[in-house]
PyMOL Python script that loads the backbone (N, CA, C, O; Angstrom):
from pymol import cmd

cmd.read_pdbstr("""\
ATOM      1  N   UNK A   1       0.834  -2.020 -25.443  1.00  0.00           N
ATOM      2  CA  UNK A   1      -0.389  -1.842 -24.887  1.00  0.00           C
ATOM      3  C   UNK A   1      -0.928  -3.132 -24.533  1.00  0.00           C
ATOM      4  O   UNK A   1      -0.805  -4.094 -25.291  1.00  0.00           O
ATOM      5  N   UNK A   2      -1.541  -3.206 -23.378  1.00  0.00           N
ATOM      6  CA  UNK A   2      -2.210  -4.413 -22.951  1.00  0.00           C
ATOM      7  C   UNK A   2      -3.535  -4.562 -23.439  1.00  0.00           C
ATOM      8  O   UNK A   2      -4.246  -3.559 -23.387  1.00  0.00           O
ATOM      9  N   UNK A   3      -4.049  -5.695 -23.942  1.00  0.00           N
ATOM     10  CA  UNK A   3      -5.446  -5.714 -24.313  1.00  0.00           C
ATOM     11  C   UNK A   3      -6.420  -5.527 -23.210  1.00  0.00           C
ATOM     12  O   UNK A   3      -6.195  -5.858 -22.046  1.00  0.00           O
ATOM     13  N   UNK A   4      -7.508  -4.984 -23.634  1.00  0.00           N
ATOM     14  CA  UNK A   4      -8.523  -4.689 -22.626  1.00  0.00           C
ATOM     15  C   UNK A   4      -9.353  -5.878 -22.300  1.00  0.00           C
ATOM     16  O   UNK A   4      -9.945  -6.569 -23.129  1.00  0.00           O
ATOM     17  N   UNK A   5      -9.337  -6.061 -20.917  1.00  0.00           N
ATOM     18  CA  UNK A   5     -10.070  -7.118 -20.380  1.00  0.00           C
ATOM     19  C   UNK A   5     -11.416  -6.663 -19.765  1.00  0.00           C
ATOM     20  O   UNK A   5     -11.418  -5.913 -18.789  1.00  0.00           O
ATOM     21  N   UNK A   6     -12.528  -7.098 -20.313  1.00  0.00           N
ATOM     22  CA  UNK A   6     -13.800  -6.548 -19.917  1.00  0.00           C
ATOM     23  C   UNK A   6     -14.064  -6.975 -18.503  1.00  0.00           C
ATOM     24  O   UNK A   6     -14.720  -6.219 -17.786  1.00  0.00           O
ATOM     25  N   UNK A   7     -13.602  -8.150 -18.018  1.00  0.00           N
ATOM     26  CA  UNK A   7     -14.021  -8.678 -16.703  1.00  0.00           C
ATOM     27  C   UNK A   7     -13.185  -8.205 -15.617  1.00  0.00           C
ATOM     28  O   UNK A   7     -13.520  -8.521 -14.475  1.00  0.00           O
ATOM     29  N   UNK A   8     -12.160  -7.505 -15.791  1.00  0.00           N
ATOM     30  CA  UNK A   8     -11.319  -7.076 -14.686  1.00  0.00           C
ATOM     31  C   UNK A   8     -10.875  -5.654 -14.843  1.00  0.00           C
ATOM     32  O   UNK A   8     -10.372  -5.291 -15.906  1.00  0.00           O
ATOM     33  N   UNK A   9     -11.033  -4.851 -13.862  1.00  0.00           N
ATOM     34  CA  UNK A   9     -10.689  -3.475 -13.953  1.00  0.00           C
ATOM     35  C   UNK A   9      -9.183  -3.199 -13.776  1.00  0.00           C
ATOM     36  O   UNK A   9      -8.464  -4.048 -13.249  1.00  0.00           O
ATOM     37  N   UNK A  10      -8.776  -2.205 -14.143  1.00  0.00           N
ATOM     38  CA  UNK A  10      -7.362  -1.770 -14.029  1.00  0.00           C
ATOM     39  C   UNK A  10      -6.762  -1.738 -12.586  1.00  0.00           C
ATOM     40  O   UNK A  10      -5.590  -2.024 -12.344  1.00  0.00           O
ATOM     41  N   UNK A  11      -7.728  -1.345 -11.609  1.00  0.00           N
ATOM     42  CA  UNK A  11      -7.333  -1.232 -10.359  1.00  0.00           C
ATOM     43  C   UNK A  11      -7.176  -2.716  -9.746  1.00  0.00           C
ATOM     44  O   UNK A  11      -6.256  -2.947  -8.961  1.00  0.00           O
ATOM     45  N   UNK A  12      -8.001  -3.612 -10.084  1.00  0.00           N
ATOM     46  CA  UNK A  12      -7.902  -4.950  -9.640  1.00  0.00           C
ATOM     47  C   UNK A  12      -6.681  -5.589 -10.316  1.00  0.00           C
ATOM     48  O   UNK A  12      -6.088  -6.353  -9.555  1.00  0.00           O
ATOM     49  N   UNK A  13      -6.151  -5.481 -11.534  1.00  0.00           N
ATOM     50  CA  UNK A  13      -5.032  -5.968 -11.939  1.00  0.00           C
ATOM     51  C   UNK A  13      -3.821  -5.317 -11.201  1.00  0.00           C
ATOM     52  O   UNK A  13      -2.863  -6.033 -10.908  1.00  0.00           O
ATOM     53  N   UNK A  14      -3.822  -4.076 -10.908  1.00  0.00           N
ATOM     54  CA  UNK A  14      -2.720  -3.430 -10.222  1.00  0.00           C
ATOM     55  C   UNK A  14      -2.639  -3.902  -8.724  1.00  0.00           C
ATOM     56  O   UNK A  14      -1.555  -3.991  -8.148  1.00  0.00           O
ATOM     57  N   UNK A  15      -3.829  -4.199  -8.124  1.00  0.00           N
ATOM     58  CA  UNK A  15      -3.902  -4.784  -6.829  1.00  0.00           C
ATOM     59  C   UNK A  15      -3.341  -6.053  -6.798  1.00  0.00           C
ATOM     60  O   UNK A  15      -2.692  -6.363  -5.799  1.00  0.00           O
ATOM     61  N   UNK A  16      -3.481  -6.890  -7.763  1.00  0.00           N
ATOM     62  CA  UNK A  16      -2.883  -8.181  -7.843  1.00  0.00           C
ATOM     63  C   UNK A  16      -1.378  -8.204  -7.993  1.00  0.00           C
ATOM     64  O   UNK A  16      -0.660  -9.036  -7.438  1.00  0.00           O
ATOM     65  N   UNK A  17      -0.957  -7.252  -8.767  1.00  0.00           N
ATOM     66  CA  UNK A  17       0.619  -7.073  -8.893  1.00  0.00           C
ATOM     67  C   UNK A  17       1.262  -6.494  -7.696  1.00  0.00           C
ATOM     68  O   UNK A  17       2.338  -6.925  -7.283  1.00  0.00           O
ATOM     69  N   UNK A  18       0.622  -5.525  -7.131  1.00  0.00           N
ATOM     70  CA  UNK A  18       1.198  -4.909  -5.726  1.00  0.00           C
ATOM     71  C   UNK A  18       0.027  -4.893  -4.757  1.00  0.00           C
ATOM     72  O   UNK A  18      -0.783  -3.967  -4.781  1.00  0.00           O
ATOM     73  N   UNK A  19      -0.061  -5.797  -3.998  1.00  0.00           N
ATOM     74  CA  UNK A  19      -1.089  -5.922  -2.879  1.00  0.00           C
ATOM     75  C   UNK A  19      -1.057  -5.034  -1.833  1.00  0.00           C
ATOM     76  O   UNK A  19      -2.027  -4.907  -1.086  1.00  0.00           O
ATOM     77  N   UNK A  20       0.137  -4.292  -1.678  1.00  0.00           N
ATOM     78  CA  UNK A  20       0.266  -3.271  -0.662  1.00  0.00           C
ATOM     79  C   UNK A  20      -0.209  -1.914  -0.916  1.00  0.00           C
ATOM     80  O   UNK A  20      -0.384  -1.109  -0.002  1.00  0.00           O
ATOM     81  N   UNK A  21      -0.445  -1.618  -2.295  1.00  0.00           N
ATOM     82  CA  UNK A  21      -1.006  -0.412  -2.757  1.00  0.00           C
ATOM     83  C   UNK A  21      -2.529  -0.215  -2.210  1.00  0.00           C
ATOM     84  O   UNK A  21      -2.841   0.868  -1.714  1.00  0.00           O
ATOM     85  N   UNK A  22      -3.390  -1.187  -2.300  1.00  0.00           N
ATOM     86  CA  UNK A  22      -4.714  -0.879  -1.738  1.00  0.00           C
ATOM     87  C   UNK A  22      -4.734  -0.998  -0.219  1.00  0.00           C
ATOM     88  O   UNK A  22      -5.636  -0.437   0.403  1.00  0.00           O
ATOM     89  N   UNK A  23      -3.799  -1.691   0.411  1.00  0.00           N
ATOM     90  CA  UNK A  23      -3.594  -1.637   1.901  1.00  0.00           C
ATOM     91  C   UNK A  23      -3.158  -0.110   2.251  1.00  0.00           C
ATOM     92  O   UNK A  23      -3.692   0.473   3.195  1.00  0.00           O
ATOM     93  N   UNK A  24      -2.273   0.442   1.536  1.00  0.00           N
ATOM     94  CA  UNK A  24      -1.855   1.793   1.860  1.00  0.00           C
ATOM     95  C   UNK A  24      -2.924   2.780   1.792  1.00  0.00           C
ATOM     96  O   UNK A  24      -3.102   3.626   2.668  1.00  0.00           O
ATOM     97  N   UNK A  25      -3.733   2.645   0.595  1.00  0.00           N
ATOM     98  CA  UNK A  25      -4.824   3.605   0.324  1.00  0.00           C
ATOM     99  C   UNK A  25      -5.891   3.425   1.459  1.00  0.00           C
ATOM    100  O   UNK A  25      -6.380   4.433   1.971  1.00  0.00           O
ATOM    101  N   UNK A  26      -6.260   2.198   1.859  1.00  0.00           N
ATOM    102  CA  UNK A  26      -7.158   1.835   2.783  1.00  0.00           C
ATOM    103  C   UNK A  26      -6.749   2.491   4.167  1.00  0.00           C
ATOM    104  O   UNK A  26      -7.548   3.131   4.851  1.00  0.00           O
ATOM    105  N   UNK A  27      -5.448   2.274   4.505  1.00  0.00           N
ATOM    106  CA  UNK A  27      -5.082   3.000   5.738  1.00  0.00           C
ATOM    107  C   UNK A  27      -5.022   4.417   5.791  1.00  0.00           C
ATOM    108  O   UNK A  27      -5.275   5.045   6.819  1.00  0.00           O
ATOM    109  N   UNK A  28      -4.671   4.978   4.632  1.00  0.00           N
ATOM    110  CA  UNK A  28      -4.713   6.453   4.468  1.00  0.00           C
ATOM    111  C   UNK A  28      -6.130   6.946   4.725  1.00  0.00           C
ATOM    112  O   UNK A  28      -6.311   7.876   5.511  1.00  0.00           O
ATOM    113  N   UNK A  29      -7.115   6.374   4.109  1.00  0.00           N
ATOM    114  CA  UNK A  29      -8.399   6.825   4.107  1.00  0.00           C
ATOM    115  C   UNK A  29      -9.016   6.511   5.607  1.00  0.00           C
ATOM    116  O   UNK A  29      -9.848   7.265   6.112  1.00  0.00           O
ATOM    117  N   UNK A  30      -8.566   5.417   6.218  1.00  0.00           N
ATOM    118  CA  UNK A  30      -8.889   5.136   7.607  1.00  0.00           C
ATOM    119  C   UNK A  30      -8.385   6.202   8.551  1.00  0.00           C
ATOM    120  O   UNK A  30      -9.174   6.631   9.392  1.00  0.00           O
ATOM    121  N   UNK A  31      -7.228   6.644   8.503  1.00  0.00           N
ATOM    122  CA  UNK A  31      -6.554   7.530   9.360  1.00  0.00           C
ATOM    123  C   UNK A  31      -7.174   8.931   9.229  1.00  0.00           C
ATOM    124  O   UNK A  31      -7.420   9.627  10.214  1.00  0.00           O
ATOM    125  N   UNK A  32      -7.444   9.357   7.799  1.00  0.00           N
ATOM    126  CA  UNK A  32      -8.071  10.605   7.552  1.00  0.00           C
ATOM    127  C   UNK A  32      -9.587  10.626   8.097  1.00  0.00           C
ATOM    128  O   UNK A  32     -10.083  11.653   8.562  1.00  0.00           O
ATOM    129  N   UNK A  33     -10.241   9.474   8.007  1.00  0.00           N
ATOM    130  CA  UNK A  33     -11.601   9.424   8.500  1.00  0.00           C
ATOM    131  C   UNK A  33     -11.514   9.660  10.073  1.00  0.00           C
ATOM    132  O   UNK A  33     -12.125  10.574  10.626  1.00  0.00           O
ATOM    133  N   UNK A  34     -10.770   8.830  10.684  1.00  0.00           N
ATOM    134  CA  UNK A  34     -10.667   8.958  12.136  1.00  0.00           C
ATOM    135  C   UNK A  34     -10.232  10.252  12.563  1.00  0.00           C
ATOM    136  O   UNK A  34     -10.695  10.705  13.609  1.00  0.00           O
ATOM    137  N   UNK A  35      -9.416  10.899  11.904  1.00  0.00           N
ATOM    138  CA  UNK A  35      -8.856  12.384  12.211  1.00  0.00           C
ATOM    139  C   UNK A  35     -10.086  13.404  12.043  1.00  0.00           C
ATOM    140  O   UNK A  35     -10.303  14.354  12.795  1.00  0.00           O
ATOM    141  N   UNK A  36     -10.834  13.049  10.950  1.00  0.00           N
ATOM    142  CA  UNK A  36     -12.104  14.039  10.923  1.00  0.00           C
ATOM    143  C   UNK A  36     -13.012  13.694  11.972  1.00  0.00           C
ATOM    144  O   UNK A  36     -13.589  14.617  12.548  1.00  0.00           O
ATOM    145  N   UNK A  37     -13.244  12.437  12.334  1.00  0.00           N
ATOM    146  CA  UNK A  37     -14.171  12.204  13.391  1.00  0.00           C
ATOM    147  C   UNK A  37     -13.721  12.756  14.698  1.00  0.00           C
ATOM    148  O   UNK A  37     -14.554  13.204  15.485  1.00  0.00           O
ATOM    149  N   UNK A  38     -12.351  12.750  14.996  1.00  0.00           N
ATOM    150  CA  UNK A  38     -11.858  13.306  16.274  1.00  0.00           C
ATOM    151  C   UNK A  38     -11.783  14.783  16.248  1.00  0.00           C
ATOM    152  O   UNK A  38     -11.472  15.391  17.272  1.00  0.00           O
ATOM    153  N   UNK A  39     -12.079  15.473  15.009  1.00  0.00           N
ATOM    154  CA  UNK A  39     -11.841  16.927  15.031  1.00  0.00           C
ATOM    155  C   UNK A  39     -12.798  17.722  16.041  1.00  0.00           C
ATOM    156  O   UNK A  39     -12.390  18.784  16.512  1.00  0.00           O
ATOM    157  N   UNK A  40     -14.005  17.252  16.368  1.00  0.00           N
ATOM    158  CA  UNK A  40     -14.853  17.924  17.248  1.00  0.00           C
ATOM    159  C   UNK A  40     -14.214  17.626  18.626  1.00  0.00           C
ATOM    160  O   UNK A  40     -14.359  18.537  19.441  1.00  0.00           O
ATOM    161  N   UNK A  41     -13.545  16.547  19.048  1.00  0.00           N
ATOM    162  CA  UNK A  41     -13.079  16.442  20.391  1.00  0.00           C
ATOM    163  C   UNK A  41     -11.719  16.512  20.652  1.00  0.00           C
ATOM    164  O   UNK A  41     -11.137  15.781  21.454  1.00  0.00           O
ATOM    165  N   UNK A  42     -11.118  17.535  19.868  1.00  0.00           N
ATOM    166  CA  UNK A  42      -9.540  17.618  19.987  1.00  0.00           C
ATOM    167  C   UNK A  42      -9.250  18.472  21.217  1.00  0.00           C
ATOM    168  O   UNK A  42      -8.072  18.610  21.544  1.00  0.00           O
ATOM    169  N   UNK A  43     -10.186  19.041  21.910  1.00  0.00           N
ATOM    170  CA  UNK A  43      -9.839  19.599  23.195  1.00  0.00           C
ATOM    171  C   UNK A  43      -9.168  20.992  22.917  1.00  0.00           C
ATOM    172  O   UNK A  43      -9.652  21.735  22.063  1.00  0.00           O
ATOM    173  N   UNK A  44      -8.137  21.320  23.586  1.00  0.00           N
ATOM    174  CA  UNK A  44      -7.356  22.636  23.635  1.00  0.00           C
ATOM    175  C   UNK A  44      -6.494  22.737  22.403  1.00  0.00           C
ATOM    176  O   UNK A  44      -6.046  23.836  22.076  1.00  0.00           O
ATOM    177  N   UNK A  45      -6.237  21.656  21.705  1.00  0.00           N
ATOM    178  CA  UNK A  45      -5.218  21.496  20.525  1.00  0.00           C
ATOM    179  C   UNK A  45      -5.787  22.418  19.509  1.00  0.00           C
ATOM    180  O   UNK A  45      -6.983  22.429  19.217  1.00  0.00           O
ATOM    181  N   UNK A  46      -4.856  23.215  18.963  1.00  0.00           N
ATOM    182  CA  UNK A  46      -5.204  24.063  17.751  1.00  0.00           C
ATOM    183  C   UNK A  46      -5.481  23.208  16.513  1.00  0.00           C
ATOM    184  O   UNK A  46      -4.925  22.119  16.367  1.00  0.00           O
ATOM    185  N   UNK A  47      -6.352  23.712  15.616  1.00  0.00           N
ATOM    186  CA  UNK A  47      -6.711  23.152  14.528  1.00  0.00           C
ATOM    187  C   UNK A  47      -5.486  22.668  13.566  1.00  0.00           C
ATOM    188  O   UNK A  47      -5.435  21.571  13.010  1.00  0.00           O
ATOM    189  N   UNK A  48      -4.570  23.638  13.487  1.00  0.00           N
ATOM    190  CA  UNK A  48      -3.378  23.343  12.641  1.00  0.00           C
ATOM    191  C   UNK A  48      -2.504  22.273  13.168  1.00  0.00           C
ATOM    192  O   UNK A  48      -1.852  21.568  12.397  1.00  0.00           O
ATOM    193  N   UNK A  49      -2.464  22.128  14.415  1.00  0.00           N
ATOM    194  CA  UNK A  49      -1.542  21.076  15.056  1.00  0.00           C
ATOM    195  C   UNK A  49      -2.265  19.667  14.705  1.00  0.00           C
ATOM    196  O   UNK A  49      -1.663  18.712  14.214  1.00  0.00           O
ATOM    197  N   UNK A  50      -3.652  19.679  15.029  1.00  0.00           N
ATOM    198  CA  UNK A  50      -4.436  18.566  14.689  1.00  0.00           C
ATOM    199  C   UNK A  50      -4.351  18.049  13.361  1.00  0.00           C
ATOM    200  O   UNK A  50      -4.198  16.847  13.142  1.00  0.00           O
ATOM    201  N   UNK A  51      -4.451  18.980  12.400  1.00  0.00           N
ATOM    202  CA  UNK A  51      -4.334  18.518  10.939  1.00  0.00           C
ATOM    203  C   UNK A  51      -2.883  18.089  10.549  1.00  0.00           C
ATOM    204  O   UNK A  51      -2.683  17.248   9.672  1.00  0.00           O
ATOM    205  N   UNK A  52      -1.900  18.693  11.228  1.00  0.00           N
ATOM    206  CA  UNK A  52      -0.522  18.285  10.918  1.00  0.00           C
ATOM    207  C   UNK A  52      -0.303  16.754  11.434  1.00  0.00           C
ATOM    208  O   UNK A  52       0.208  15.885  10.728  1.00  0.00           O
ATOM    209  N   UNK A  53      -0.734  16.562  12.682  1.00  0.00           N
ATOM    210  CA  UNK A  53      -0.726  15.200  13.246  1.00  0.00           C
ATOM    211  C   UNK A  53      -1.391  14.153  12.274  1.00  0.00           C
ATOM    212  O   UNK A  53      -0.828  13.105  11.957  1.00  0.00           O
ATOM    213  N   UNK A  54      -2.518  14.492  11.871  1.00  0.00           N
ATOM    214  CA  UNK A  54      -3.345  13.608  10.948  1.00  0.00           C
ATOM    215  C   UNK A  54      -2.578  13.411   9.668  1.00  0.00           C
ATOM    216  O   UNK A  54      -2.455  12.287   9.182  1.00  0.00           O
ATOM    217  N   UNK A  55      -2.099  14.409   9.154  1.00  0.00           N
ATOM    218  CA  UNK A  55      -1.260  14.270   7.906  1.00  0.00           C
ATOM    219  C   UNK A  55      -0.124  13.431   8.052  1.00  0.00           C
ATOM    220  O   UNK A  55       0.106  12.503   7.277  1.00  0.00           O
ATOM    221  N   UNK A  56       0.644  13.746   9.092  1.00  0.00           N
ATOM    222  CA  UNK A  56       2.052  13.003   9.382  1.00  0.00           C
ATOM    223  C   UNK A  56       1.470  11.346   9.565  1.00  0.00           C
ATOM    224  O   UNK A  56       1.995  10.445   8.911  1.00  0.00           O
ATOM    225  N   UNK A  57       0.575  11.136  10.322  1.00  0.00           N
ATOM    226  CA  UNK A  57      -0.009   9.721  10.523  1.00  0.00           C
ATOM    227  C   UNK A  57      -0.365   9.159   9.197  1.00  0.00           C
ATOM    228  O   UNK A  57       0.076   8.056   8.873  1.00  0.00           O
ATOM    229  N   UNK A  58      -1.147   9.854   8.396  1.00  0.00           N
ATOM    230  CA  UNK A  58      -1.406   9.234   7.122  1.00  0.00           C
ATOM    231  C   UNK A  58      -0.362   8.894   6.101  1.00  0.00           C
ATOM    232  O   UNK A  58      -0.302   7.842   5.464  1.00  0.00           O
ATOM    233  N   UNK A  59       0.521  10.001   6.021  1.00  0.00           N
ATOM    234  CA  UNK A  59       1.754   9.805   5.134  1.00  0.00           C
ATOM    235  C   UNK A  59       2.667   8.702   5.808  1.00  0.00           C
ATOM    236  O   UNK A  59       3.227   7.908   5.052  1.00  0.00           O
ATOM    237  N   UNK A  60       2.843   8.603   7.061  1.00  0.00           N
ATOM    238  CA  UNK A  60       3.390   7.554   7.578  1.00  0.00           C
ATOM    239  C   UNK A  60       3.098   6.217   7.216  1.00  0.00           C
ATOM    240  O   UNK A  60       3.940   5.436   6.773  1.00  0.00           O
ATOM    241  N   UNK A  61       1.790   5.929   7.423  1.00  0.00           N
ATOM    242  CA  UNK A  61       1.107   4.691   6.993  1.00  0.00           C
ATOM    243  C   UNK A  61       1.379   4.480   5.507  1.00  0.00           C
ATOM    244  O   UNK A  61       1.799   3.376   5.161  1.00  0.00           O
ATOM    245  N   UNK A  62       1.188   5.401   4.626  1.00  0.00           N
ATOM    246  CA  UNK A  62       1.430   5.189   3.205  1.00  0.00           C
ATOM    247  C   UNK A  62       2.784   4.754   3.062  1.00  0.00           C
ATOM    248  O   UNK A  62       2.993   3.664   2.531  1.00  0.00           O
ATOM    249  N   UNK A  63       3.795   5.509   3.491  1.00  0.00           N
ATOM    250  CA  UNK A  63       5.233   5.142   3.177  1.00  0.00           C
ATOM    251  C   UNK A  63       5.582   3.845   3.915  1.00  0.00           C
ATOM    252  O   UNK A  63       6.447   3.122   3.421  1.00  0.00           O
ATOM    253  N   UNK A  64       5.020   3.515   4.981  1.00  0.00           N
ATOM    254  CA  UNK A  64       5.281   2.170   5.544  1.00  0.00           C
ATOM    255  C   UNK A  64       4.804   1.038   4.595  1.00  0.00           C
ATOM    256  O   UNK A  64       5.459   0.021   4.369  1.00  0.00           O
ATOM    257  N   UNK A  65       3.539   1.341   4.042  1.00  0.00           N
ATOM    258  CA  UNK A  65       2.917   0.187   3.109  1.00  0.00           C
ATOM    259  C   UNK A  65       3.822   0.169   1.978  1.00  0.00           C
ATOM    260  O   UNK A  65       4.125  -0.933   1.521  1.00  0.00           O
ATOM    261  N   UNK A  66       4.307   1.233   1.448  1.00  0.00           N
ATOM    262  CA  UNK A  66       5.041   1.345   0.100  1.00  0.00           C
ATOM    263  C   UNK A  66       6.384   0.553   0.457  1.00  0.00           C
ATOM    264  O   UNK A  66       6.846  -0.262  -0.341  1.00  0.00           O
ATOM    265  N   UNK A  67       7.004   0.828   1.707  1.00  0.00           N
ATOM    266  CA  UNK A  67       8.319   0.239   1.940  1.00  0.00           C
ATOM    267  C   UNK A  67       8.193  -1.260   1.884  1.00  0.00           C
ATOM    268  O   UNK A  67       8.950  -1.988   1.242  1.00  0.00           O
ATOM    269  N   UNK A  68       7.032  -1.713   2.711  1.00  0.00           N
ATOM    270  CA  UNK A  68       6.821  -3.245   2.767  1.00  0.00           C
ATOM    271  C   UNK A  68       6.572  -3.726   1.471  1.00  0.00           C
ATOM    272  O   UNK A  68       7.124  -4.770   1.120  1.00  0.00           O
ATOM    273  N   UNK A  69       5.834  -3.131   0.719  1.00  0.00           N
ATOM    274  CA  UNK A  69       5.579  -3.538  -0.777  1.00  0.00           C
ATOM    275  C   UNK A  69       6.843  -3.767  -1.587  1.00  0.00           C
ATOM    276  O   UNK A  69       6.998  -4.769  -2.285  1.00  0.00           O
ATOM    277  N   UNK A  70       7.790  -2.741  -1.455  1.00  0.00           N
ATOM    278  CA  UNK A  70       8.955  -2.826  -2.242  1.00  0.00           C
ATOM    279  C   UNK A  70       9.793  -4.079  -1.710  1.00  0.00           C
ATOM    280  O   UNK A  70      10.325  -4.847  -2.511  1.00  0.00           O
ATOM    281  N   UNK A  71       9.890  -4.253  -0.354  1.00  0.00           N
ATOM    282  CA  UNK A  71      10.686  -5.238   0.228  1.00  0.00           C
ATOM    283  C   UNK A  71       9.985  -6.571  -0.332  1.00  0.00           C
ATOM    284  O   UNK A  71      10.692  -7.483  -0.760  1.00  0.00           O
ATOM    285  N   UNK A  72       8.788  -6.658  -0.324  1.00  0.00           N
ATOM    286  CA  UNK A  72       8.116  -7.936  -0.769  1.00  0.00           C
ATOM    287  C   UNK A  72       8.391  -8.213  -2.281  1.00  0.00           C
ATOM    288  O   UNK A  72       8.677  -9.342  -2.679  1.00  0.00           O
ATOM    289  N   UNK A  73       8.295  -7.165  -3.076  1.00  0.00           N
ATOM    290  CA  UNK A  73       8.591  -7.263  -4.496  1.00  0.00           C
ATOM    291  C   UNK A  73      10.011  -7.706  -4.762  1.00  0.00           C
ATOM    292  O   UNK A  73      10.283  -8.543  -5.623  1.00  0.00           O
ATOM    293  N   UNK A  74      10.954  -7.082  -3.951  1.00  0.00           N
ATOM    294  CA  UNK A  74      12.471  -7.417  -4.196  1.00  0.00           C
ATOM    295  C   UNK A  74      12.549  -8.858  -3.713  1.00  0.00           C
ATOM    296  O   UNK A  74      13.213  -9.594  -4.443  1.00  0.00           O
ATOM    297  N   UNK A  75      12.002  -9.416  -2.620  1.00  0.00           N
ATOM    298  CA  UNK A  75      11.983 -10.767  -2.230  1.00  0.00           C
ATOM    299  C   UNK A  75      11.667 -11.662  -3.377  1.00  0.00           C
ATOM    300  O   UNK A  75      12.417 -12.533  -3.818  1.00  0.00           O
ATOM    301  N   UNK A  76      10.333 -11.319  -3.871  1.00  0.00           N
ATOM    302  CA  UNK A  76       9.798 -12.167  -5.026  1.00  0.00           C
ATOM    303  C   UNK A  76      10.744 -12.076  -6.169  1.00  0.00           C
ATOM    304  O   UNK A  76      11.010 -13.146  -6.716  1.00  0.00           O
ATOM    305  N   UNK A  77      11.250 -11.095  -6.589  1.00  0.00           N
ATOM    306  CA  UNK A  77      12.116 -10.902  -7.749  1.00  0.00           C
ATOM    307  C   UNK A  77      13.579 -11.573  -7.558  1.00  0.00           C
ATOM    308  O   UNK A  77      14.097 -12.201  -8.481  1.00  0.00           O
ATOM    309  N   UNK A  78      14.163 -11.415  -6.404  1.00  0.00           N
ATOM    310  CA  UNK A  78      15.569 -11.775  -6.248  1.00  0.00           C
ATOM    311  C   UNK A  78      15.837 -13.075  -5.538  1.00  0.00           C
ATOM    312  O   UNK A  78      16.928 -13.644  -5.593  1.00  0.00           O
ATOM    313  N   UNK A  79      14.732 -13.549  -4.830  1.00  0.00           N
ATOM    314  CA  UNK A  79      14.919 -14.835  -4.135  1.00  0.00           C
ATOM    315  C   UNK A  79      14.060 -15.896  -4.553  1.00  0.00           C
ATOM    316  O   UNK A  79      14.562 -17.012  -4.691  1.00  0.00           O
ATOM    317  N   UNK A  80      12.603 -15.690  -4.818  1.00  0.00           N
ATOM    318  CA  UNK A  80      11.694 -16.668  -5.112  1.00  0.00           C
ATOM    319  C   UNK A  80      11.988 -17.063  -6.593  1.00  0.00           C
ATOM    320  O   UNK A  80      12.185 -18.247  -6.868  1.00  0.00           O
ATOM    321  N   UNK A  81      12.020 -16.111  -7.534  1.00  0.00           N
ATOM    322  CA  UNK A  81      12.149 -16.417  -9.020  1.00  0.00           C
ATOM    323  C   UNK A  81      13.458 -17.088  -9.302  1.00  0.00           C
ATOM    324  O   UNK A  81      13.424 -18.029 -10.094  1.00  0.00           O
ATOM    325  N   UNK A  82      14.601 -16.750  -8.777  1.00  0.00           N
ATOM    326  CA  UNK A  82      15.780 -17.549  -8.955  1.00  0.00           C
ATOM    327  C   UNK A  82      15.668 -18.894  -8.534  1.00  0.00           C
ATOM    328  O   UNK A  82      16.112 -19.798  -9.242  1.00  0.00           O
ATOM    329  N   UNK A  83      15.041 -19.145  -7.296  1.00  0.00           N
ATOM    330  CA  UNK A  83      14.825 -20.484  -6.826  1.00  0.00           C
ATOM    331  C   UNK A  83      14.006 -21.427  -7.881  1.00  0.00           C
ATOM    332  O   UNK A  83      14.341 -22.556  -8.240  1.00  0.00           O
ATOM    333  N   UNK A  84      12.963 -20.766  -8.253  1.00  0.00           N
ATOM    334  CA  UNK A  84      12.120 -21.449  -9.240  1.00  0.00           C
ATOM    335  C   UNK A  84      12.745 -21.784 -10.581  1.00  0.00           C
ATOM    336  O   UNK A  84      12.452 -22.808 -11.198  1.00  0.00           O
ATOM    337  N   UNK A  85      13.644 -20.853 -11.021  1.00  0.00           N
ATOM    338  CA  UNK A  85      14.390 -21.051 -12.324  1.00  0.00           C
ATOM    339  C   UNK A  85      15.449 -22.218 -12.011  1.00  0.00           C
ATOM    340  O   UNK A  85      15.641 -23.125 -12.821  1.00  0.00           O
ATOM    341  N   UNK A  86      16.152 -22.133 -10.732  1.00  0.00           N
ATOM    342  CA  UNK A  86      16.947 -23.299 -10.441  1.00  0.00           C
ATOM    343  C   UNK A  86      16.432 -24.580 -10.485  1.00  0.00           C
ATOM    344  O   UNK A  86      17.013 -25.515 -11.037  1.00  0.00           O
ATOM    345  N   UNK A  87      15.261 -24.669  -9.870  1.00  0.00           N
ATOM    346  CA  UNK A  87      14.443 -25.997  -9.821  1.00  0.00           C
ATOM    347  C   UNK A  87      14.119 -26.339 -11.305  1.00  0.00           C
ATOM    348  O   UNK A  87      14.240 -27.503 -11.688  1.00  0.00           O
ATOM    349  N   UNK A  88      13.776 -25.513 -12.013  1.00  0.00           N
ATOM    350  CA  UNK A  88      13.267 -25.871 -13.337  1.00  0.00           C
ATOM    351  C   UNK A  88      14.309 -26.206 -14.325  1.00  0.00           C
ATOM    352  O   UNK A  88      14.053 -26.786 -15.380  1.00  0.00           O
ATOM    353  N   UNK A  89      15.514 -25.822 -13.958  1.00  0.00           N
ATOM    354  CA  UNK A  89      16.935 -26.334 -14.662  1.00  0.00           C
ATOM    355  C   UNK A  89      17.152 -27.537 -14.215  1.00  0.00           C
ATOM    356  O   UNK A  89      17.473 -28.370 -15.063  1.00  0.00           O
ATOM    357  N   UNK A  90      17.062 -27.911 -13.003  1.00  0.00           N
ATOM    358  CA  UNK A  90      17.362 -29.315 -12.361  1.00  0.00           C
ATOM    359  C   UNK A  90      16.366 -30.355 -12.821  1.00  0.00           C
ATOM    360  O   UNK A  90      16.686 -31.542 -12.866  1.00  0.00           O
ATOM    361  N   UNK A  91      15.184 -29.935 -13.157  1.00  0.00           N
ATOM    362  CA  UNK A  91      14.170 -31.026 -13.532  1.00  0.00           C
ATOM    363  C   UNK A  91      14.264 -31.296 -14.995  1.00  0.00           C
ATOM    364  O   UNK A  91      13.723 -32.310 -15.436  1.00  0.00           O
ATOM    365  N   UNK A  92      14.952 -30.414 -15.852  1.00  0.00           N
ATOM    366  CA  UNK A  92      15.109 -30.758 -17.136  1.00  0.00           C
ATOM    367  C   UNK A  92      16.023 -31.738 -17.461  1.00  0.00           C
ATOM    368  O   UNK A  92      16.182 -32.068 -18.636  1.00  0.00           O
TER     369      UNK A  92
END
""", "prot")
cmd.dss("prot")
cmd.show_as("cartoon", "prot")
cmd.util.cbc("prot")
cmd.orient("prot")
């Protein structure tokens, strides 16, 4: 169990560990908000089709943010950390 830090919320800790999670959430809410805003001016498009397009766009943004986050995490774990460890061994 991690000790409770009064000055930092759990969300902020997670955001520092995985910076693409808040970006994915923000994009999701932005797309849903825009889709709801455009609901009145959808023209002849059926409601179900409009909602399906909105859902696919929001899910696509979240999956894209998660993919970029995983690639960033792998880069940090498998490329940056070994280089830092190699430098530390050379400096000893």
